[in-house]
C-alpha positions as CSV (number, residue, x, y, z in Angstrom):
1,M,0.0,0.0,0.0
2,I,1.3,3.4,-1.0
3,P,-0.9,6.2,0.5
4,L,-2.0,9.3,-1.5
5,I,-3.2,11.7,1.3
6,F,-6.0,14.2,0.9
7,F,-8.4,16.2,3.0
8,L,-12.1,15.5,2.9
9,S,-14.8,17.1,5.1
10,G,-18.3,15.9,5.7
11,C,-21.3,18.1,5.0
12,S,-21.7,19.2,8.6
13,G,-18.1,20.4,8.8
14,I,-17.5,22.1,5.5
15,K,-15.2,25.2,5.7
16,F,-15.2,27.6,2.8
17,Q,-11.9,29.2,1.9
18,D,-11.4,31.7,-0.9
19,P,-9.0,30.6,-3.7
20,V,-5.5,31.8,-3.0
21,S,-4.7,35.0,-5.0
22,S,-1.2,36.4,-4.7
23,T,1.2,38.3,-6.9
24,T,4.0,36.1,-5.4
25,I,5.3,33.6,-7.9
26,I,6.0,30.3,-6.2
27,S,8.5,27.9,-7.9
28,K,9.3,24.3,-7.4
29,S,12.5,25.4,-5.8
30,D,10.5,27.4,-3.3
31,L,8.4,24.4,-2.4
32,I,11.3,22.1,-1.8
33,S,13.4,24.7,0.0
34,G,11.2,24.6,3.0
35,K,11.8,28.2,3.8
36,A,8.1,29.0,4.0
37,L,7.7,26.2,6.6
38,F,10.9,26.5,8.7
39,G,12.5,29.8,7.8
40,E,16.3,29.8,7.8
41,R,16.4,26.5,9.7
42,A,15.3,24.8,6.5
43,M,18.9,25.3,5.2
44,K,20.2,23.0,7.9
45,L,17.8,20.1,7.1
46,S,19.6,17.2,5.4
47,L,17.8,14.7,3.2
48,P,17.7,11.1,4.4
49,D,19.5,8.1,2.8
50,D,18.1,4.9,4.3
51,G,19.8,2.4,1.9
52,V,16.4,1.1,0.8
53,M,17.8,-1.6,-1.6
54,E,21.1,-2.5,0.1
55,L,22.1,-6.0,1.0
56,N,24.4,-6.6,3.9
57,E,26.7,-9.6,4.8
58,K,23.9,-11.4,6.8
59,M,21.5,-11.1,3.9
60,L,24.0,-12.2,1.3
61,S,25.0,-15.2,3.5
62,Y,21.3,-16.2,3.7
63,L,21.0,-15.9,0.0
64,D,24.1,-18.0,-0.7
65,N,22.6,-20.8,1.5
66,Y,19.4,-21.1,-0.5
67,V,20.1,-19.8,-4.0
68,P,23.4,-21.0,-5.5
69,R,24.6,-18.8,-8.4
70,N,24.8,-21.8,-10.7
71,Y,21.1,-22.5,-10.6
72,G,19.0,-21.8,-13.7
73,E,16.8,-18.6,-13.9
74,G,13.5,-20.4,-13.1
75,A,15.1,-22.2,-10.1
76,K,16.5,-19.0,-8.8
77,V,13.1,-17.3,-8.8
78,R,11.4,-20.3,-7.1
79,N,14.1,-20.6,-4.5
80,I,14.1,-16.8,-3.7
81,M,10.3,-17.0,-3.2
82,R,10.6,-20.1,-1.1
83,M,13.2,-18.7,1.2
84,M,11.3,-15.4,1.6
85,I,7.8,-16.8,2.3
86,G,8.4,-20.5,3.1
87,Q,7.6,-21.9,6.5
88,G,10.7,-22.6,8.6
89,L,12.6,-20.1,6.5
90,L,12.2,-16.3,6.5
91,G,8.4,-16.7,6.5
92,M,7.7,-13.2,5.4
93,E,4.1,-12.0,6.1
94,Y,2.0,-9.4,4.4
95,N,1.4,-6.2,6.5
96,M,-0.1,-3.5,4.4
97,S,0.7,-0.7,6.9
98,K,4.4,-1.3,7.1
99,T,6.9,0.1,4.5
100,Y,10.4,-1.1,5.3
101,T,13.8,-1.1,3.6
102,A,15.0,-4.4,2.3
103,W,17.1,-5.0,5.4
104,E,14.2,-4.1,7.8
105,A,11.9,-6.4,5.8
106,F,14.5,-9.2,6.2
107,Q,14.8,-8.6,9.9
108,K,11.1,-8.3,10.7
109,A,9.9,-10.8,8.1
110,E,6.9,-8.7,7.3
111,G,6.0,-5.6,5.2
112,N,3.7,-4.3,2.5
113,C,4.0,-4.7,-1.3
114,L,6.9,-2.2,-1.4
115,S,8.9,-3.9,1.4
116,F,8.5,-7.3,-0.3
117,S,9.3,-5.9,-3.7
118,Y,12.5,-4.2,-2.4
119,L,13.8,-7.4,-0.8
120,F,12.9,-9.7,-3.6
121,T,14.4,-7.3,-6.2
122,A,17.6,-6.9,-4.3
123,F,18.0,-10.7,-4.0
124,A,17.1,-11.3,-7.6
125,K,19.4,-8.6,-9.0
126,N,22.3,-10.1,-6.9
127,R,21.6,-13.4,-8.6
128,G,21.8,-11.9,-12.1
129,L,18.1,-11.9,-12.9
130,K,16.5,-9.1,-14.9
131,V,13.9,-7.6,-12.7
132,R,11.6,-4.5,-13.0
133,F,9.2,-2.8,-10.6
134,Q,5.7,-2.2,-12.0
135,E,2.7,-0.3,-10.7
136,V,-0.7,-1.9,-10.8
137,D,-3.8,0.2,-11.5
138,I,-6.0,-1.2,-8.7
139,P,-9.6,-0.1,-8.2
140,P,-9.8,3.1,-6.1
141,Q,-10.0,2.5,-2.4
142,W,-9.7,4.9,0.5
143,D,-9.6,5.0,4.3
144,Q,-9.7,7.6,7.0
145,I,-6.5,8.2,9.1
146,A,-7.5,11.4,10.9
147,D,-10.6,13.6,11.3
148,D,-10.2,15.2,7.9
149,L,-7.3,13.2,6.4
150,Y,-7.8,10.3,4.1
151,Y,-5.7,8.2,1.7
152,F,-6.0,6.4,-1.6
153,S,-3.9,3.4,-2.1
154,R,-1.4,2.4,-4.9
155,H,0.1,-1.0,-5.5
156,V,3.5,-2.2,-6.7
157,N,4.8,-5.6,-7.6
158,V,7.8,-7.1,-9.5
159,R,8.2,-8.6,-13.0
160,I,11.0,-11.1,-13.8
161,F,12.1,-11.4,-17.4
162,L,13.3,-14.9,-18.2
163,R,15.3,-15.6,-21.3
164,E,13.9,-19.0,-22.0
165,D,10.5,-18.9,-20.5
166,H,7.5,-16.6,-19.9
167,D,7.8,-13.6,-17.6
168,I,6.9,-14.1,-14.0
169,V,5.0,-11.6,-11.8
170,V,5.8,-11.8,-8.1
171,D,3.3,-10.2,-5.8
172,I,2.9,-10.7,-2.0
173,D,-0.6,-9.3,-2.1
174,R,-2.7,-11.4,-4.4
175,I,-5.9,-9.6,-3.5
176,N,-4.7,-6.4,-5.1
177,F,-3.4,-8.0,-8.3
178,K,-5.5,-9.5,-11.0
179,P,-4.2,-10.4,-14.5
180,H,-6.6,-8.0,-16.2
181,Y,-5.4,-5.0,-14.2
182,R,-3.4,-2.4,-16.2
183,V,0.2,-2.4,-15.2
184,W,3.2,-0.2,-16.2
185,Q,6.9,-0.4,-15.4
186,I,8.4,2.1,-13.1
187,T,12.1,2.8,-12.5
188,E,14.0,1.7,-9.4
189,N,14.3,5.4,-8.4
190,E,10.5,5.8,-8.7
191,A,9.9,2.7,-6.6
192,V,12.4,3.8,-3.9
193,A,10.8,7.2,-3.9
194,L,7.6,5.6,-2.7
195,Y,9.4,4.4,0.4
196,Y,10.4,7.9,1.2
197,S,6.9,9.2,0.5
198,N,5.3,6.6,2.8
199,T,7.8,7.3,5.6
200,G,7.2,11.0,5.1
201,T,3.4,10.6,5.4
202,D,4.0,8.5,8.6
203,Y,5.8,11.5,10.1
204,L,3.0,13.7,8.9
205,Y,0.4,11.7,10.8
206,K,2.6,12.2,13.9
207,N,2.8,16.0,13.3
208,D,6.6,15.7,12.9
209,Y,6.7,18.2,10.1
210,E,10.5,18.5,9.7
211,N,11.0,14.8,9.1
212,A,7.9,14.7,7.0
213,F,9.3,17.4,4.8
214,R,12.8,15.8,4.6
215,Y,11.3,12.5,3.4
216,L,8.8,13.9,1.0
217,V,11.5,16.1,-0.6
218,K,13.8,13.1,-0.9
219,A,11.0,11.3,-2.7
220,L,10.6,14.1,-5.1
221,Q,14.4,14.2,-5.7
222,L,14.1,10.6,-6.9
223,A,10.8,10.9,-8.8
224,P,10.3,14.6,-9.7
225,K,7.4,13.9,-12.1
226,D,5.3,11.7,-9.7
227,A,2.1,13.7,-9.3
228,A,1.1,12.0,-6.1
229,L,4.3,13.0,-4.4
230,W,3.7,16.7,-5.2
231,S,0.1,16.3,-3.8
232,N,1.5,14.8,-0.6
233,L,3.9,17.7,-0.2
234,G,0.9,20.0,-0.7
235,V,-0.9,18.4,2.2
236,L,2.1,19.2,4.4
237,Y,1.9,22.8,3.5
238,R,-1.8,22.7,4.0
239,M,-1.5,21.3,7.5
240,K,1.0,24.0,8.3
241,G,-1.4,26.7,7.1
242,V,0.7,27.8,4.1
243,F,-2.2,27.7,1.7
244,N,-0.6,29.4,-1.4
245,Y,2.3,26.9,-1.3
246,A,-0.2,24.0,-0.9
247,E,-2.2,25.2,-3.8
248,K,0.9,25.5,-6.0
249,A,2.0,21.9,-5.1
250,Y,-1.5,20.6,-6.1
251,F,-1.3,22.4,-9.5
252,I,2.1,21.0,-10.1
253,A,0.7,17.6,-9.4
254,L,-2.1,18.1,-12.0
255,K,0.5,19.3,-14.5
256,Y,2.0,15.8,-14.4
257,D,-1.3,14.0,-14.1
258,S,-4.5,16.0,-14.8
259,Q,-6.6,13.1,-13.3
260,Q,-4.6,12.7,-10.1
261,R,-7.3,11.9,-7.5
262,S,-5.6,13.2,-4.4
263,A,-4.6,16.5,-6.0
264,L,-8.1,17.0,-7.3
265,S,-9.6,16.2,-3.9
266,N,-7.2,18.5,-2.1
267,L,-8.0,21.4,-4.4
268,S,-11.7,20.9,-4.0
């Protein structure tokens, strides 16, 4: 699950706000500088680097035990899956609310579609397999996380390209994947950006605005054309009461995707 956050008020709690009108021109650089949120302190905020796809010695040793390098491609895929979700092995379980790095997913043996995809892809690439992340166009679904804060969900899985057989799609969440759903490939940077966006929104729920900002900007650094990430940054500005900056972020989101649900909801 990758949340796209937005505000929504019930009929009894609607608050009307005039559209922002200002002669001030707000640029993308202004939005990601953070000065409107934190003043000069924004210059001291560093962007995180959590090593989302890194494998350490313990993980590599585990991989060596179960997936020898001389195995064929199909056997490598099957053995990676078996060691990740098989009973008595890693036994990874699906938890839609937890976005972990590959190492955290390995340690905790749980995670959402992103966590599973990071770990599987890191293992598969180490064994010479051609792997690509792909996003799945799942039906719209939403849930409430605060009085006026909701989220839509996105879904990611992994496609393995085999030279002598059909491609294989690996997905820990079979409920959110059907063969007839539209899918499209995304880059590794775009996939990793979703980790930073999810972590940023987790901080946002906790009202930790500095860390929320750091992680959301890191996400945009990796995937600057992802409309949902700009919309999430807009929510941060909205929560801090910087409405003209929030509005600008939503319009940037719509520039990249004119049908982006969270941006449209936030603007309304």
